[in-house]
One Martini backbone bead per residue (centre of mass of N, CA, C, O) as a GRO file, in nm:
protein
  123
    1MET     BB    1  -0.439   1.609  -1.621
    2ALA     BB    2  -0.698   1.547  -1.419
    3PHE     BB    3  -0.816   1.407  -1.154
    4ALA     BB    4  -1.135   1.233  -1.103
    5ALA     BB    5  -1.136   1.276  -0.820
    6GLN     BB    6  -1.165   1.386  -0.535
    7PRO     BB    7  -1.098   1.648  -0.373
    8GLY     BB    8  -0.782   1.580  -0.216
    9LEU     BB    9  -0.705   1.274  -0.258
   10ALA     BB   10  -0.407   1.293  -0.340
   11ASP     BB   11  -0.318   1.414  -0.066
   12GLN     BB   12  -0.414   1.181   0.112
   13LEU     BB   13  -0.240   0.964  -0.015
   14GLY     BB   14   0.036   1.101   0.028
   15ALA     BB   15   0.016   1.108   0.339
   16TRP     BB   16  -0.015   0.803   0.384
   17PHE     BB   17   0.254   0.711   0.239
   18GLY     BB   18   0.470   0.894   0.190
   19ASP     BB   19   0.864   0.898   0.179
   20SER     BB   20   0.974   0.648   0.292
   21PRO     BB   21   1.254   0.425   0.217
   22VAL     BB   22   1.121   0.242   0.436
   23ARG     BB   23   0.986   0.037   0.627
   24VAL     BB   24   0.690   0.048   0.871
   25SER     BB   25   0.669  -0.265   0.885
   26GLY     BB   26   0.746  -0.514   1.074
   27ASP     BB   27   1.016  -0.664   1.228
   28ASP     BB   28   1.231  -0.494   1.019
   29ALA     BB   29   1.189  -0.214   1.086
   30GLU     BB   30   1.307   0.122   0.988
   31PRO     BB   31   1.346   0.463   1.087
   32ASP     BB   32   1.609   0.506   0.915
   33PRO     BB   33   1.651   0.653   0.600
   34LEU     BB   34   1.987   0.598   0.599
   35ALA     BB   35   1.979   0.325   0.587
   36SER     BB   36   2.012   0.052   0.459
   37LEU     BB   37   1.838  -0.078   0.192
   38TRP     BB   38   1.911  -0.342   0.314
   39LEU     BB   39   1.706  -0.568   0.462
   40PRO     BB   40   1.603  -0.786   0.657
   41GLY     BB   41   1.482  -1.033   0.420
   42ASP     BB   42   1.596  -0.951   0.170
   43SER     BB   43   1.623  -1.118  -0.161
   44LEU     BB   44   1.639  -0.915  -0.425
   45ALA     BB   45   1.562  -0.611  -0.331
   46PRO     BB   46   1.533  -0.307  -0.247
   47PHE     BB   47   1.320  -0.079  -0.091
   48VAL     BB   48   1.224   0.194  -0.302
   49VAL     BB   49   1.079   0.491  -0.300
   50THR     BB   50   0.839   0.667  -0.466
   51PRO     BB   51   0.768   0.966  -0.490
   52TRP     BB   52   0.465   1.106  -0.497
   53PRO     BB   53   0.505   1.316  -0.728
   54ASN     BB   54   0.605   1.091  -0.929
   55VAL     BB   55   0.350   0.930  -0.943
   56LEU     BB   56   0.168   1.152  -1.057
   57ALA     BB   57   0.343   1.217  -1.307
   58ALA     BB   58   0.334   0.935  -1.438
   59LEU     BB   59   0.026   0.915  -1.472
   60GLN     BB   60   0.001   1.169  -1.645
   61LEU     BB   61   0.204   1.101  -1.871
   62ALA     BB   62   0.047   0.825  -1.943
   63GLY     BB   63  -0.270   0.867  -1.924
   64VAL     BB   64  -0.427   0.741  -1.704
   65CYS     BB   65  -0.735   0.547  -1.713
   66GLU     BB   66  -1.038   0.371  -1.709
   67ARG     BB   67  -0.930   0.196  -1.974
   68ASP     BB   68  -0.704   0.084  -1.798
   69SER     BB   69  -0.427  -0.137  -1.741
   70LEU     BB   70  -0.225  -0.212  -1.450
   71LEU     BB   71   0.120  -0.330  -1.403
   72ASP     BB   72   0.311  -0.376  -1.096
   73VAL     BB   73   0.632  -0.474  -1.082
   74GLY     BB   74   0.733  -0.423  -0.782
   75CYS     BB   75   0.517  -0.242  -0.591
   76GLY     BB   76   0.557  -0.251  -0.301
   77ASP     BB   77   0.331  -0.039  -0.127
   78GLY     BB   78   0.115   0.041  -0.376
   79ARG     BB   79   0.098   0.341  -0.482
   80VAL     BB   80   0.047   0.305  -0.789
   81VAL     BB   81  -0.198   0.123  -0.777
   82VAL     BB   82  -0.380   0.305  -0.607
   83ALA     BB   83  -0.363   0.560  -0.779
   84ALA     BB   84  -0.475   0.439  -1.041
   85ALA     BB   85  -0.749   0.355  -0.920
   86VAL     BB   86  -0.844   0.612  -0.756
   87LEU     BB   87  -0.759   0.856  -0.960
   88CYS     BB   88  -0.812   0.697  -1.263
   89GLY     BB   89  -0.980   0.407  -1.277
   90ALA     BB   90  -0.800   0.175  -1.296
   91ALA     BB   91  -0.689  -0.143  -1.355
   92ALA     BB   92  -0.501  -0.265  -1.077
   93THR     BB   93  -0.181  -0.442  -1.042
   94GLY     BB   94   0.024  -0.608  -0.795
   95LEU     BB   95   0.372  -0.719  -0.755
   96GLU     BB   96   0.512  -0.887  -0.457
   97LEU     BB   97   0.772  -1.080  -0.292
   98GLU     BB   98   0.801  -0.925  -0.037
   99PRO     BB   99   0.624  -0.981   0.241
  100ASN     BB  100   0.635  -0.706   0.398
  101VAL     BB  101   0.569  -0.528   0.154
  102ALA     BB  102   0.308  -0.672   0.068
  103ALA     BB  103   0.157  -0.596   0.328
  104ASP     BB  104   0.153  -0.293   0.267
  105ALA     BB  105  -0.007  -0.316   0.003
  106GLU     BB  106  -0.257  -0.453   0.121
  107ALA     BB  107  -0.325  -0.222   0.316
  108ALA     BB  108  -0.366  -0.007   0.100
  109VAL     BB  109  -0.592  -0.143  -0.054
  110GLU     BB  110  -0.785  -0.172   0.183
  111ARG     BB  111  -0.804   0.131   0.259
  112TRP     BB  112  -0.874   0.239  -0.063
  113ALA     BB  113  -1.110   0.070  -0.194
  114ALA     BB  114  -1.359   0.256  -0.119
  115GLU     BB  115  -1.260   0.486  -0.335
  116THR     BB  116  -1.327   0.267  -0.554
  117VAL     BB  117  -1.516   0.308  -0.857
  118ARG     BB  118  -1.643   0.058  -1.067
  119PRO     BB  119  -1.773  -0.015  -1.346
  120SER     BB  120  -1.972  -0.226  -1.484
  121SER     BB  121  -1.960  -0.467  -1.711
  122ALA     BB  122  -2.074  -0.556  -2.003
  123ALA     BB  123  -2.203  -0.862  -2.147
   0.00000   0.00000   0.00000
């Protein structure tokens, strides 16, 4: 399955998200990817990034398309949610309890929302 998005959009998304295993924003951001996965302020579990190629492979394997709704519980930085919406046209929702990580997800959705065009549903 090829993504129905504009050519090169998957690469742009991958470059924007990167593959850093730690947060890149917030007061407790850590630049060292080998640092402990538990960051100050983590209350439930460490934020571990899904590498971008794995996100694309999972969406393709699942056959996510514009008819689908996707719920990503523990969405982290929102990469799966954004990729499902932007590249596949799915209605995607993410839930994240860690405030700093949720802020990263919100920033991703805000940044890429303009790339998502959803057809209006008929009443």
